N, C-alpha and C positions, 0 to 999 in steps of 0.2 A: 393720805402715803405717809406712813410712818417712816422717821430714818433714825436709826439710832445712831446718838456722836457723842462722843469717848466726853464724857464731863470733865477731864483735867487733863486730857492731852487732843482735844479734838483734830479729826483727821481733815485735813486740807482737802484733799480731793469730796469729801461731803460737805464743807462749808461753803464750796465753790457750788455745787448743786444748788445751795439754799438762795445764794447771791444769785444764780440764773433764775430762781420762782420767784425771788422779790422783782428785778428785774426786767420778768414779763408780764409783771402786773399782779402776781400770788399774796396771798397771805397765810400765815403760817403762826402757829402755835410751837409758841420753844420758852426754854426753860431759864429764869432768872437767880439769882441769890436770894429773891423772898419766894414768888408763887408764879404759875405758868402767866404769859400774857399773849396777849394776838397782835402780829406785829405786821409791817409792810413797808416797803419803800418810802421816805417821804415825796418823792417826785412821781407818783402814784397815785393820783387822783381818784380814778374809779376802783382801785384798791382800799383809799380811806374810804371812801363812801359805802364801800363792801363791810368794812368795819362797825361805822355805825349802826348800819342795819342789823350786823349779827347781835352789837350791842345792845340796840334800840334802842339809841342816843341823838338828842335833838344837838343835831350841828354846832347851833347860836348856843347852845346852855354848857353843853357836855367838855371838860377839861383833859382833852388827850395829853399824853407824854410825848416825848421827843427822849427814846436811845442814845446817848451821844458817847463816845471813845473818847470824849476829853473834854475839859472845862474851855478849852479851845474852841473845840466842836460847838459847845453851848453857845458860847460867847459870840458866833454869827448869825445867831437864831434869835437872842435876846436880846431887848431893848436893855441902854449902858446898865454892866453889874459896875455898883460901887464895890469899891474894895473892902468892907467890913463882909458885905454877902459873898465876895470870892474869896475870900480868907476862910468863910465860914465852909463853901462848898470845897475848897483844897481838904479842907481834915476833914471831909466827913466821904467825899468821896476816892476811890469807886465804893459803893456800901448801899446800903436797903432804903435808901433817902429817896424823896420825890421833893424839891425845891419849885414850889410856884414865883413863875419871873413873869416881868409883866414883858408882850410882843415881840419882839422887833419887826421890822418890815424887810428882812428876809425872807419870812415865814411865810409858808403858803396861803392863798387867800382862806384858802378850803378849812383852815387850821382853826381860822381867829374866829372866837367867839366872842360875844355880846362883852367881856368883863376883859377881852384884849388879854388874859393872862397865856400861859402854855406853863404843862411840867415839865424839868428836864431832871436824867437819872444815868447816870452812869453805873450800872451793874456790876459788882465785883464777882463773875463768872466767866469761867474762860470761852463756853461757846458764845456768848453774847458776844464778848472783847472780840474771837475771831470774826465773826458775820461780821460787827461795824469795821474792822480795820478793812476787810476784804471790801465791802461795799463802800467807803470810803466818804458815807454820809450818813444823817442819822434814820433813826427807824420810828416811824412812828406806833405808837402802842398803847393799849387799854391791857386791865388787867383781867384774867380771864374767870367771869363766874361759874360756877356748877349751877346748873338748872335741878339742884337737888334741896330742898327747901333747909336740909339739916346742916346742908353744908356750903359755907357761903364762898369758897372755893374749890377751882380742882387741882388735883397733884399730882393724878398716877396717868402719864401718859395715854398708858392701854384705852384707861377709858375716855380721856380726853379723844382721841380717835376716833373710839365708840360712836360717840355724843357729839361729836362736830367736826368729825371727818368729811359729811357732806357739807360742810361749809368753810374751808378754809383746804387751801391746795396742799399743805404739809405740815404734818406733826414731828417737831423734833422731840424724843425719846431719849432726854439728858437723866433718868432716872426720876424716882418720887421727888415732888418739890414741896417744899415750904407751903403752908397752909393762912401763915402771916403777912401781908403786903409790905409795904414800905413805909416809914412814917413821910409824912406830910407835910413839908415848913411852908409855908406863905411866906413871899418874901416882898409880896407888894407894895408891904405898909414901911412907916416909917422906920418899923426893929420888925427882924424876920422873930417870928415864932408857930411854934408846931401846932397844929391841927388835926393830924392824927399822929397816935403812941406808934412808933413801930416794936421791933423784938429787939433793937439796938438803940441805946438812949444817944439824941446827940449830942456830940460833942463842942461843947461853945468856946 
């Protein structure tokens, strides 16, 4: 199902349809401030398993991402965040950055990999923020990789519907997305360091 939502002024009734899909255990393809992603409700284990299958991921090795509405929500699912990392995240989010943190005890067991880490992100995108605000908990997410050998990421919602519509419950049409994923910053060591550059440099 393809659902067009205005990227600047998302319609509340359409956001409600997205929330209903997520709470019923659905998987969605949705736009962010970088690339399109696959997402589901954090509290729906079967939906999480579907994402693992769609992306052919090993749950013990995969690093999935929590898409959160604010840093307070991140803090609930991550291990204690020290002051330097907190300031770094606050300076750069919302924005096109994924921070790797140590997982906290509140994180569902289905998401705990061997390293005990989790990615966290606060996208600067009106539709995503509206979904998170109404859902009132994080979405579990991973990037939507293209099946085209020449293109790494899908960015056209019409093509996403054609290629993945049979695998997901809803494709949100937020217009043409980007092809550059978020920067990834590993914060699990003594100092934070960038392990993947994005379109925007990290502000220290």
